[in-house]
C-alpha positions in Angstrom: -0.3 -26.9 25.3 2.0 -26.6 28.3 2.5 -23.4 30.3 5.9 -21.9 29.7 8.6 -21.6 32.3 10.0 -18.3 33.3 13.1 -18.9 31.2 11.0 -20.0 28.2 9.0 -16.8 28.6 12.1 -14.7 28.7 13.3 -16.3 25.4 9.9 -15.9 23.8 9.8 -12.2 24.8 13.1 -11.7 23.0 11.3 -12.7 19.8 8.4 -10.3 20.5 10.3 -7.2 21.8 7.4 -4.8 21.7 5.4 -6.9 24.1 5.8 -6.8 27.8 4.9 -9.3 30.5 2.4 -8.1 33.2 1.4 -10.9 35.6 0.3 -13.9 33.7 -0.1 -12.2 30.4 1.8 -10.4 27.7 0.6 -6.9 26.6 1.2 -4.4 23.9 -0.3 -1.0 23.1 -0.8 0.0 19.5 -1.4 3.6 18.4 -3.1 4.7 15.2 -4.0 7.9 13.4 -7.6 7.8 14.4 -10.5 5.6 15.6 -11.3 4.2 12.2 -7.7 3.0 11.8 -7.7 1.5 15.3 -11.0 -0.4 14.5 -9.6 -1.7 11.2 -6.7 -3.1 13.1 -9.0 -4.6 15.8 -11.1 -6.3 13.0 -7.9 -7.8 11.5 -6.8 -9.0 14.9 -10.3 -10.6 15.4 -10.0 -12.5 12.2 -6.5 -13.8 13.1 -7.6 -14.7 16.6 -10.7 -16.6 15.4 -8.5 -18.5 12.9 -6.1 -19.4 15.7 -9.0 -20.1 18.1 -7.1 -18.0 20.6 -8.7 -14.7 21.6 -6.9 -11.7 23.3 -8.4 -9.2 25.8 -8.8 -6.0 23.8 -9.1 -2.5 25.2 -9.9 0.3 22.7 -9.4 4.0 23.5 -10.1 6.1 20.5 -6.7 5.7 18.6 -5.1 3.3 21.0 -5.6 -0.5 21.2 -4.1 -2.5 24.0 -4.0 -6.3 23.6 -3.4 -8.8 26.4 -2.7 -12.5 25.7 -2.8 -15.4 28.1 -3.8 -19.0 27.8 -6.5 -19.1 30.5 -7.0 -22.9 30.2 -3.3 -23.4 31.2 -3.2 -20.7 33.8 -0.5 -18.6 32.2 1.5 -18.1 29.1 2.0 -20.7 26.4 3.5 -20.7 22.9 0.0 -19.9 21.5 0.2 -16.5 23.1 3.5 -15.7 21.5 2.5 -17.1 18.1 -0.6 -14.8 18.1 1.6 -11.9 19.3 3.9 -12.4 16.3 0.9 -12.6 13.9 -0.5 -9.4 15.4 2.8 -7.7 15.0 2.6 -8.5 11.3 -0.9 -7.0 11.1 0.2 -3.7 12.7 
C-alpha cells in the first residue's frame, strides 16, 4: 500500500475529524468512565486490529486510551491507517 501524500492525508483527516496528525502518525485520545471500560475498548480495538493485520500503538492511562496509527512498512500514513481509525471510531 502506497504512502499517502500531504493532500491525500488532509482529505483523509476530514473523514476522521477526531484524529490529529502528529509527525508520521495519526493519534486520538479516548476517555472512559473507568479503567474497566477503557480495557474493554482496548480489547475491542485489539480484535479489530488483528482482523485487519494492522496494529496501533496503544497508551493506557487509567480511563484514557491514546491510539497512534502509522504504516511502519511504508514509512508513514496509508489508507490502512485511516480505515482502522474509522473502525475504531465505530467501536468507541
